[in-house]
N, CA, C and O atoms as CSV, one atom per row, in Angstrom:
chain,resi,resn,atom,element,x,y,z
A,1,UNK,N,N,95.220,57.644,134.709
A,1,UNK,CA,C,94.529,58.556,133.839
A,1,UNK,C,C,94.832,60.011,134.201
A,1,UNK,O,O,95.068,60.845,133.327
A,2,UNK,N,N,94.823,60.296,135.484
A,2,UNK,CA,C,95.112,61.651,135.945
A,2,UNK,C,C,96.534,62.041,135.563
A,2,UNK,O,O,96.797,63.192,135.213
A,3,UNK,N,N,97.440,61.085,135.631
A,3,UNK,CA,C,98.837,61.345,135.288
A,3,UNK,C,C,98.952,61.781,133.817
A,3,UNK,O,O,99.730,62.682,133.504
A,4,UNK,N,N,98.188,61.152,132.916
A,4,UNK,CA,C,98.220,61.521,131.499
A,4,UNK,C,C,97.690,62.937,131.279
A,4,UNK,O,O,98.233,63.678,130.461
A,5,UNK,N,N,96.659,63.310,131.985
A,5,UNK,CA,C,96.119,64.665,131.871
A,5,UNK,C,C,97.121,65.709,132.342
A,5,UNK,O,O,97.258,66.767,131.727
A,6,UNK,N,N,97.815,65.413,133.427
A,6,UNK,CA,C,98.828,66.338,133.938
A,6,UNK,C,C,99.976,66.460,132.943
A,6,UNK,O,O,100.459,67.562,132.687
A,7,UNK,N,N,100.411,65.344,132.387
A,7,UNK,CA,C,101.499,65.365,131.398
A,7,UNK,C,C,101.071,66.159,130.162
A,7,UNK,O,O,101.846,66.960,129.641
A,8,UNK,N,N,99.839,65.940,129.692
A,8,UNK,CA,C,99.343,66.671,128.524
A,8,UNK,C,C,99.287,68.173,128.804
A,8,UNK,O,O,99.638,68.976,127.940
A,9,UNK,N,N,98.852,68.553,129.993
A,9,UNK,CA,C,98.781,69.970,130.358
A,9,UNK,C,C,100.168,70.590,130.412
A,9,UNK,O,O,100.361,71.715,129.951
A,10,UNK,N,N,101.129,69.876,130.966
A,10,UNK,CA,C,102.508,70.374,131.043
A,10,UNK,C,C,103.090,70.548,129.647
A,10,UNK,O,O,103.760,71.541,129.365
A,11,UNK,N,N,102.830,69.578,128.776
A,11,UNK,CA,C,103.328,69.669,127.397
A,11,UNK,C,C,102.689,70.863,126.684
A,11,UNK,O,O,103.374,71.599,125.975
A,12,UNK,N,N,101.389,71.056,126.868
A,12,UNK,CA,C,100.692,72.166,126.220
A,12,UNK,C,C,101.245,73.511,126.689
A,12,UNK,O,O,101.499,74.398,125.873
A,13,UNK,N,N,101.429,73.661,127.984
A,13,UNK,CA,C,101.970,74.914,128.521
A,13,UNK,C,C,103.414,75.105,128.061
A,13,UNK,O,O,103.818,76.220,127.732
A,14,UNK,N,N,104.188,74.031,128.037
A,14,UNK,CA,C,105.574,74.118,127.554
A,14,UNK,C,C,105.633,74.548,126.102
A,14,UNK,O,O,106.487,75.349,125.721
A,15,UNK,N,N,104.737,74.024,125.295
A,15,UNK,CA,C,104.673,74.408,123.886
A,15,UNK,C,C,104.328,75.891,123.758
A,15,UNK,O,O,104.929,76.606,122.956
A,16,UNK,N,N,103.361,76.348,124.549
A,16,UNK,CA,C,102.969,77.757,124.508
A,16,UNK,C,C,104.122,78.669,124.917
A,16,UNK,O,O,104.331,79.721,124.312
A,17,UNK,N,N,104.864,78.268,125.935
A,17,UNK,CA,C,105.999,79.074,126.384
A,17,UNK,C,C,107.147,79.052,125.378
A,17,UNK,O,O,107.793,80.075,125.149
A,18,UNK,N,N,107.400,77.894,124.781
A,18,UNK,CA,C,108.535,77.757,123.871
A,18,UNK,C,C,108.269,78.372,122.500
A,18,UNK,O,O,109.146,79.017,121.925
A,19,UNK,N,N,107.060,78.171,121.979
A,19,UNK,CA,C,106.778,78.581,120.603
A,19,UNK,C,C,105.767,79.707,120.467
A,19,UNK,O,O,105.572,80.238,119.374
A,20,UNK,N,N,105.127,80.072,121.559
A,20,UNK,CA,C,104.142,81.143,121.502
A,20,UNK,C,C,102.786,80.712,120.981
A,20,UNK,O,O,101.905,81.550,120.786
A,21,UNK,N,N,102.602,79.422,120.752
A,21,UNK,CA,C,101.326,78.902,120.265
A,21,UNK,C,C,100.964,77.654,121.041
A,21,UNK,O,O,101.831,76.911,121.500
A,22,UNK,N,N,99.661,77.438,121.181
A,22,UNK,CA,C,99.188,76.198,121.778
A,22,UNK,C,C,99.360,75.073,120.763
A,22,UNK,O,O,99.361,75.342,119.561
A,23,UNK,N,N,99.505,73.840,121.195
A,23,UNK,CA,C,99.706,72.734,120.254
A,23,UNK,C,C,98.602,72.624,119.206
A,23,UNK,O,O,98.889,72.304,118.052
A,24,UNK,N,N,97.360,72.877,119.575
A,24,UNK,CA,C,96.268,72.749,118.608
A,24,UNK,C,C,96.282,73.844,117.565
A,24,UNK,O,O,95.660,73.696,116.513
A,25,UNK,N,N,96.982,74.952,117.829
A,25,UNK,CA,C,97.112,75.992,116.816
A,25,UNK,C,C,98.010,75.533,115.678
A,25,UNK,O,O,97.847,75.985,114.544
A,26,UNK,N,N,98.949,74.648,115.961
A,26,UNK,CA,C,99.792,74.087,114.914
A,26,UNK,C,C,98.977,73.155,114.025
A,26,UNK,O,O,99.243,73.043,112.829
A,27,UNK,N,N,98.003,72.498,114.597
A,27,UNK,CA,C,97.179,71.564,113.844
A,27,UNK,C,C,96.155,72.267,112.972
A,27,UNK,O,O,95.676,71.686,111.998
A,28,UNK,N,N,95.810,73.503,113.300
A,28,UNK,CA,C,94.773,74.240,112.576
A,28,UNK,C,C,95.227,74.659,111.185
A,28,UNK,O,O,94.392,75.033,110.362
A,29,UNK,N,N,96.475,74.609,110.910
A,29,UNK,CA,C,96.974,75.014,109.605
A,29,UNK,C,C,98.133,75.964,109.751
A,29,UNK,O,O,98.359,76.546,110.812
A,30,UNK,N,N,98.861,76.108,108.669
A,30,UNK,CA,C,100.067,76.925,108.723
A,30,UNK,C,C,99.747,78.400,108.901
A,30,UNK,O,O,100.358,79.073,109.731
A,31,UNK,N,N,98.800,78.906,108.132
A,31,UNK,CA,C,98.484,80.332,108.185
A,31,UNK,C,C,96.984,80.546,108.169
A,31,UNK,O,O,96.230,79.705,107.680
A,32,UNK,N,N,96.567,81.655,108.696
A,32,UNK,CA,C,95.163,82.012,108.608
A,32,UNK,C,C,94.849,82.434,107.172
A,32,UNK,O,O,95.751,82.678,106.370
A,33,UNK,N,N,93.585,82.513,106.873
A,33,UNK,CA,C,93.167,82.913,105.528
A,33,UNK,C,C,93.674,84.313,105.201
A,33,UNK,O,O,94.120,84.565,104.081
A,34,UNK,N,N,93.610,85.223,106.166
A,34,UNK,CA,C,94.091,86.581,105.918
A,34,UNK,C,C,95.594,86.599,105.661
A,34,UNK,O,O,96.068,87.324,104.787
A,35,UNK,N,N,96.339,85.806,106.417
A,35,UNK,CA,C,97.788,85.741,106.206
A,35,UNK,C,C,98.100,85.186,104.821
A,35,UNK,O,O,99.035,85.643,104.163
A,36,UNK,N,N,97.329,84.213,104.384
A,36,UNK,CA,C,97.528,83.664,103.043
A,36,UNK,C,C,97.219,84.720,101.981
A,36,UNK,O,O,97.938,84.829,100.987
A,37,UNK,N,N,96.159,85.494,102.187
A,37,UNK,CA,C,95.798,86.552,101.239
A,37,UNK,C,C,96.887,87.619,101.185
A,37,UNK,O,O,97.220,88.112,100.107
A,38,UNK,N,N,97.439,87.975,102.334
A,38,UNK,CA,C,98.533,88.953,102.359
A,38,UNK,C,C,99.756,88.421,101.631
A,38,UNK,O,O,100.411,89.155,100.891
A,39,UNK,N,N,100.065,87.152,101.839
A,39,UNK,CA,C,101.207,86.535,101.158
A,39,UNK,C,C,101.013,86.594,99.645
A,39,UNK,O,O,101.929,86.969,98.913
A,40,UNK,N,N,99.817,86.222,99.175
A,40,UNK,CA,C,99.538,86.239,97.735
A,40,UNK,C,C,99.600,87.662,97.183
A,40,UNK,O,O,100.102,87.875,96.079
A,41,UNK,N,N,99.095,88.633,97.937
A,41,UNK,CA,C,99.125,90.028,97.481
A,41,UNK,C,C,100.562,90.522,97.365
A,41,UNK,O,O,100.916,91.185,96.390
A,42,UNK,N,N,101.391,90.200,98.356
A,42,UNK,CA,C,102.803,90.608,98.297
A,42,UNK,C,C,103.509,89.950,97.120
A,42,UNK,O,O,104.309,90.578,96.427
A,43,UNK,N,N,103.203,88.692,96.909
A,43,UNK,CA,C,103.820,87.965,95.803
A,43,UNK,C,C,103.388,88.550,94.459
A,43,UNK,O,O,104.212,88.722,93.562
A,44,UNK,N,N,102.104,88.855,94.321
A,44,UNK,CA,C,101.589,89.418,93.075
A,44,UNK,C,C,102.248,90.757,92.763
A,44,UNK,O,O,102.646,91.013,91.627
A,45,UNK,N,N,102.360,91.608,93.781
A,45,UNK,CA,C,102.954,92.928,93.562
A,45,UNK,C,C,104.481,92.911,93.624
A,45,UNK,O,O,105.134,93.867,93.204
A,46,UNK,N,N,105.043,91.829,94.146
A,46,UNK,CA,C,106.497,91.728,94.222
A,46,UNK,C,C,107.109,92.613,95.282
A,46,UNK,O,O,108.181,93.183,95.079
A,47,UNK,N,N,106.431,92.732,96.420
A,47,UNK,CA,C,106.959,93.555,97.511
A,47,UNK,C,C,107.211,92.685,98.736
A,47,UNK,O,O,106.661,91.590,98.860
A,48,UNK,N,N,108.037,93.178,99.624
A,48,UNK,CA,C,108.354,92.443,100.852
A,48,UNK,C,C,107.303,92.712,101.917
A,48,UNK,O,O,106.442,93.578,101.759
A,49,UNK,N,N,107.390,91.964,102.991
A,49,UNK,CA,C,106.457,92.125,104.105
A,49,UNK,C,C,106.650,93.468,104.804
A,49,UNK,O,O,105.756,93.928,105.515
A,50,UNK,N,N,107.795,94.095,104.611
A,50,UNK,CA,C,108.075,95.377,105.259
A,50,UNK,C,C,107.932,96.553,104.294
A,50,UNK,O,O,108.418,97.649,104.571
A,51,UNK,N,N,107.269,96.323,103.166
A,51,UNK,CA,C,107.129,97.379,102.152
A,51,UNK,C,C,106.330,98.556,102.694
A,51,UNK,O,O,105.357,98.392,103.430
A,52,UNK,N,N,106.769,99.741,102.307
A,52,UNK,CA,C,106.066,100.964,102.721
A,52,UNK,C,C,104.886,101.218,101.788
A,52,UNK,O,O,104.717,100.542,100.773
A,53,UNK,N,N,104.083,102.199,102.155
A,53,UNK,CA,C,102.932,102.585,101.320
A,53,UNK,C,C,103.408,102.971,99.925
A,53,UNK,O,O,102.809,102.574,98.925
A,54,UNK,N,N,104.469,103.734,99.863
A,54,UNK,CA,C,104.995,104.183,98.576
A,54,UNK,C,C,105.469,103.011,97.729
A,54,UNK,O,O,105.233,102.990,96.521
A,55,UNK,N,N,106.127,102.043,98.337
A,55,UNK,CA,C,106.588,100.862,97.596
A,55,UNK,C,C,105.415,100.051,97.053
A,55,UNK,O,O,105.464,99.560,95.925
A,56,UNK,N,N,104.375,99.914,97.847
A,56,UNK,CA,C,103.179,99.184,97.402
A,56,UNK,C,C,102.539,99.909,96.219
A,56,UNK,O,O,102.167,99.281,95.228
A,57,UNK,N,N,102.413,101.224,96.325
A,57,UNK,CA,C,101.791,101.998,95.246
A,57,UNK,C,C,102.615,101.939,93.958
A,57,UNK,O,O,102.053,101.837,92.868
A,58,UNK,N,N,103.933,102.002,94.078
A,58,UNK,CA,C,104.795,101.920,92.893
A,58,UNK,C,C,104.716,100.544,92.246
A,58,UNK,O,O,104.660,100.436,91.021
A,59,UNK,N,N,104.710,99.494,93.061
A,59,UNK,CA,C,104.603,98.134,92.534
A,59,UNK,C,C,103.253,97.930,91.853
A,59,UNK,O,O,103.170,97.281,90.810
A,60,UNK,N,N,102.203,98.483,92.441
A,60,UNK,CA,C,100.865,98.387,91.846
A,60,UNK,C,C,100.843,99.094,90.494
A,60,UNK,O,O,100.296,98.571,89.523
A,61,UNK,N,N,101.428,100.261,90.435
A,61,UNK,CA,C,101.452,101.029,89.186
A,61,UNK,C,C,102.186,100.258,88.085
A,61,UNK,O,O,101.733,100.225,86.941
A,62,UNK,N,N,103.320,99.637,88.431
A,62,UNK,CA,C,104.069,98.839,87.447
A,62,UNK,C,C,103.245,97.653,86.956
A,62,UNK,O,O,103.210,97.364,85.760
A,63,UNK,N,N,102.581,96.970,87.888
A,63,UNK,CA,C,101.801,95.797,87.523
A,63,UNK,C,C,100.615,96.176,86.644
A,63,UNK,O,O,100.356,95.512,85.641
A,64,UNK,N,N,99.900,97.223,87.001
A,64,UNK,CA,C,98.743,97.636,86.208
A,64,UNK,C,C,99.179,98.059,84.810
A,64,UNK,O,O,98.454,97.820,83.844
A,65,UNK,N,N,100.336,98.676,84.685
A,65,UNK,CA,C,100.836,99.054,83.370
A,65,UNK,C,C,101.055,97.820,82.492
A,65,UNK,O,O,100.913,97.896,81.272
A,66,UNK,N,N,101.396,96.691,83.104
A,66,UNK,CA,C,101.630,95.461,82.329
A,66,UNK,C,C,100.338,94.718,82.014
A,66,UNK,O,O,100.221,94.127,80.940
A,67,UNK,N,N,99.359,94.733,82.932
A,67,UNK,CA,C,98.165,93.898,82.756
A,67,UNK,C,C,96.930,94.683,82.323
A,67,UNK,O,O,95.832,94.128,82.285
A,68,UNK,N,N,97.091,95.945,82.001
A,68,UNK,CA,C,95.953,96.761,81.586
A,68,UNK,C,C,95.367,96.196,80.291
A,68,UNK,O,O,96.115,95.724,79.434
A,69,UNK,N,N,94.049,96.236,80.138
A,69,UNK,CA,C,93.420,95.719,78.918
A,69,UNK,C,C,93.938,96.359,77.627
A,69,UNK,O,O,93.951,95.704,76.584
A,70,UNK,N,N,94.356,97.603,77.677
A,70,UNK,CA,C,94.916,98.263,76.493
A,70,UNK,C,C,96.262,97.664,76.094
A,70,UNK,O,O,96.739,97.890,74.982
A,71,UNK,N,N,96.868,96.906,76.995
A,71,UNK,CA,C,98.169,96.287,76.723
A,71,UNK,C,C,98.059,94.767,76.626
A,71,UNK,O,O,99.062,94.061,76.733
A,72,UNK,N,N,96.852,94.270,76.426
A,72,UNK,CA,C,96.672,92.833,76.261
A,72,UNK,C,C,96.272,92.092,77.521
A,72,UNK,O,O,96.090,90.875,77.495
A,73,UNK,N,N,96.133,92.809,78.619
A,73,UNK,CA,C,95.699,92.178,79.863
A,73,UNK,C,C,94.186,92.118,79.926
A,73,UNK,O,O,93.496,92.348,78.933
A,74,UNK,N,N,93.686,91.810,81.099
A,74,UNK,CA,C,92.235,91.711,81.273
A,74,UNK,C,C,91.777,92.589,82.430
A,74,UNK,O,O,92.571,93.010,83.272
A,75,UNK,N,N,90.478,92.851,82.447
A,75,UNK,CA,C,89.908,93.598,83.572
A,75,UNK,C,C,90.102,92.840,84.874
A,75,UNK,O,O,90.347,93.447,85.917
A,76,UNK,N,N,89.996,91.514,84.820
A,76,UNK,CA,C,90.161,90.694,86.026
A,76,UNK,C,C,91.558,90.869,86.619
A,76,UNK,O,O,91.714,90.913,87.839
A,77,UNK,N,N,92.564,90.967,85.767
A,77,UNK,CA,C,93.926,91.151,86.267
A,77,UNK,C,C,94.088,92.511,86.933
A,77,UNK,O,O,94.778,92.631,87.945
A,78,UNK,N,N,93.462,93.525,86.376
A,78,UNK,CA,C,93.521,94.865,86.972
A,78,UNK,C,C,92.798,94.860,88.319
A,78,UNK,O,O,93.283,95.441,89.290
A,79,UNK,N,N,91.641,94.205,88.374
A,79,UNK,CA,C,90.898,94.128,89.636
A,79,UNK,C,C,91.701,93.376,90.691
A,79,UNK,O,O,91.688,93.753,91.863
A,80,UNK,N,N,92.401,92.315,90.285
A,80,UNK,CA,C,93.228,91.561,91.228
A,80,UNK,C,C,94.372,92.428,91.759
A,80,UNK,O,O,94.678,92.399,92.951
A,81,UNK,N,N,94.998,93.196,90.872
A,81,UNK,CA,C,96.070,94.100,91.292
A,81,UNK,C,C,95.546,95.160,92.250
A,81,UNK,O,O,96.201,95.485,93.241
A,82,UNK,N,N,94.367,95.699,91.957
A,82,UNK,CA,C,93.771,96.710,92.839
A,82,UNK,C,C,93.444,96.120,94.209
A,82,UNK,O,O,93.676,96.758,95.236
A,83,UNK,N,N,92.909,94.910,94.220
A,83,UNK,CA,C,92.571,94.262,95.492
A,83,UNK,C,C,93.834,94.000,96.310
A,83,UNK,O,O,93.829,94.174,97.528
A,84,UNK,N,N,94.912,93.583,95.651
A,84,UNK,CA,C,96.177,93.340,96.354
A,84,UNK,C,C,96.704,94.640,96.957
A,84,UNK,O,O,97.142,94.668,98.107
A,85,UNK,N,N,96.659,95.704,96.180
A,85,UNK,CA,C,97.098,97.019,96.677
A,85,UNK,C,C,96.284,97.438,97.893
A,85,UNK,O,O,96.842,97.845,98.911
A,86,UNK,N,N,94.966,97.339,97.783
A,86,UNK,CA,C,94.096,97.762,98.879
A,86,UNK,C,C,94.334,96.940,100.141
A,86,UNK,O,O,94.369,97.484,101.244
A,87,UNK,N,N,94.496,95.643,99.977
A,87,UNK,CA,C,94.734,94.771,101.127
A,87,UNK,C,C,96.038,95.129,101.831
A,87,UNK,O,O,96.079,95.211,103.058
A,88,UNK,N,N,97.102,95.343,101.059
A,88,UNK,CA,C,98.394,95.665,101.663
A,88,UNK,C,C,98.396,97.051,102.306
A,88,UNK,O,O,98.998,97.239,103.363
A,89,UNK,N,N,97.743,97.998,101.694
A,89,UNK,CA,C,97.688,99.339,102.277
A,89,UNK,C,C,96.875,99.318,103.573
A,89,UNK,O,O,97.222,99.998,104.539
A,90,UNK,N,N,95.793,98.537,103.589
A,90,UNK,CA,C,94.984,98.427,104.817
A,90,UNK,C,C,95.759,97.799,105.960
A,90,UNK,O,O,95.450,98.052,107.124
A,91,UNK,N,N,96.763,96.982,105.651
A,91,UNK,CA,C,97.561,96.317,106.683
A,91,UNK,C,C,98.594,97.241,107.291
A,91,UNK,O,O,99.076,96.985,108.394
A,92,UNK,N,N,98.946,98.317,106.591
A,92,UNK,CA,C,99.971,99.236,107.107
A,92,UNK,C,C,99.446,99.986,108.314
A,92,UNK,O,O,98.251,100.270,108.407
A,93,UNK,N,N,100.351,100.311,109.251
A,93,UNK,CA,C,99.908,101.112,110.404
A,93,UNK,C,C,99.459,102.494,109.941
A,93,UNK,O,O,100.108,103.132,109.112
A,94,UNK,N,N,98.349,102.934,110.487
A,94,UNK,CA,C,97.823,104.250,110.127
A,94,UNK,C,C,98.463,105.310,111.016
A,94,UNK,O,O,98.536,105.139,112.233
A,95,UNK,N,N,98.924,106.401,110.417
A,95,UNK,CA,C,99.554,107.456,111.221
A,95,UNK,C,C,98.537,108.110,112.169
A,95,UNK,O,O,97.374,108.326,111.829
A,96,UNK,N,N,99.025,108.404,113.344
A,96,UNK,CA,C,98.380,108.999,114.379
A,96,UNK,C,C,97.137,109.460,114.682
A,96,UNK,O,O,96.917,109.965,115.783
């Protein structure tokens, strides 16, 4: 029994060293909820993970122009675009 515990501990530490995560972190799911929200926001606005503040704002402006209620869109779509913009801007490093 002790031998199994030692083997499990060695495997866990090896996994942490090799992949940067504990084995149970792989079981918890692929991404955290925040990471999933960031992915969806980037996808909605059509920007990359390395997009600058200016790129996010330009993508938001293009999207809102398409989904604005005056152009056949809905308020919900505008709110979703605004939330995506805010989330991505909050993720950017703040200057000094």
